[in-house]
Each structure stands twice: as structure tokens, then as C-alpha cells.
N, C-alpha and C positions, 0 to 999 in steps of 0.2 A: 808312600801313603796310597791307599786304595781309593780309586774313584768309584763310589757306590753307584752313581748314575750310569757310568760306563758299563759296570758289571750288570746292572739291571737291563740296559739295552741289549747287551750280549745275550743274556738269558732269555729275554723276550724274543730276540731273533731266532735263537736256537729252538725255543718252544714253537714259534711260528713254522719253522721248517718241519719239525716233528708232526705238528698238526696237519700241515700241508700233505706230507707223505701219507699219513694215516687216512685222511679224507679221500685221497686219490686211490691208494692201493687197497685199503680195507673196505671203506664205505662205497667206493666206486662212483664218486661224484665226478662231474665234468671238471677236468683240470683247469680250464679257463676260469670257470666260476670260483673254484676253490682258490686259485691263485689271486683272483680279484678280492675275495673275501678275507683271506689271510693277510694280504697286503694292507687292506683297509683297516683290519683289526690291529695290526702291528703299528700302523701310523697313528691310530687313536691312542694305543697304549704308550707309544713313544712321546705323546703330548704334542703332536703337530696340530696347528690350527686348521680348521676345516678348509679354509681357502687355500692353504699350502698343500693339503692333501689332494684337492681337486687339481691344482696346477701340476703337482708331481705326477699324478696319474695321466693327465693330458700330455705332458711332455714325454714321459716314459713310454706310454702306449703308442703315441703318435710316431716317435722315433723308431720303435720296434716294428710297427706295422708298415712304416714307410720303407724300411729295408727289406722286409719279408715280401712285400707286394712286388718289388722289382724282381726278386729271385723267382717267385711263383709265376709272374707274368712271362718272363723270359723262358722259364722251364716249360710252360704251357705251349708257347710258340714253337720251341724246339721239338717237343713231343708231337705236336700236330704235324710239323714238317716231316718228321721221321715216319709217322703213320701214313701220311699221304704218299710219300716217295717209296714206301716199301722197305725202308731201312730198318724199322723196328722188327718187321717179320724176318728179314735176313739175319739180324742179330740173334733173334730167338732161335731160328733153325740152326745157326752156327753153334750156339751154346748147347742145344739139344744134341747135336752130332758130337760135340767135343766131350760133354759130360755124361751123356745118356739121359734118357727120359726120367729115370728114377732119381737122378742126382742134379736136377735143375736147380734145386734150392742151394746147392753148393756153388753152382755157377753164379747165382745172384749174390751170394756172400762174397765171392772173389771180386766180382765187379764192384760191389759196394765198398769194399775195402781198398780198392786200387787207388793209388795216388793220382791226383789230377795232373 
């Protein structure tokens, strides 16, 4: 037997993803605002009570920002230390010498895809 409510929720989620992509890629709206609005609309369509929607946003956004804040903070400190010590300049010159001035973008692609 087909669960009609489950199918409805699946179609609503699929529609929300399509709207999300269109608003970001085609309309060029701010991704954070679009994600917020489509999540809110999906929660309303799914029939969540308003108090549950607020609590869900609070927990989800809080957990996500908590993890991201640590990574951004540590990355900022590492970047500042590299800039102050001259390490960033040394890395830049090494990459320019290795790949050439016209191919620095390839050097950045290699560094970005290197395993940790």
C-alpha cells in the first residue's frame, strides 16, 4: 500500500530543492536567505507546528554555526601566523616557480585537491 503522506513529503522536499536551486542559480538571491526561506516553507507545508519550526531552526543553525565557527577561527589564526612569519609568501613564490606565473591557478587546484 502506498503511503500518500510520505509521497507528498517526498515531492514537497524535491520541489523545495528545485526552488532552492532556481532562486540561487537563476534569480541570484543570497543563498543563506534562500535556504532559510525554502526551509521555512517546507516546514509549513509539512505541517510542523510553529514552535517546532522555531526549535528546529534554533538547533540546526546553532549546531552548524558552532562547528563552522571553530574551523573559521582556527583557519584565521593559522593564516595570520603564516602571513606574519612570511610562510604564505614563501609558499606563493614556490608555487610560482614550480608552475609558472601563467599557471598559478593550476597550482591552487592541485593544493585544493591534495589529501590532508
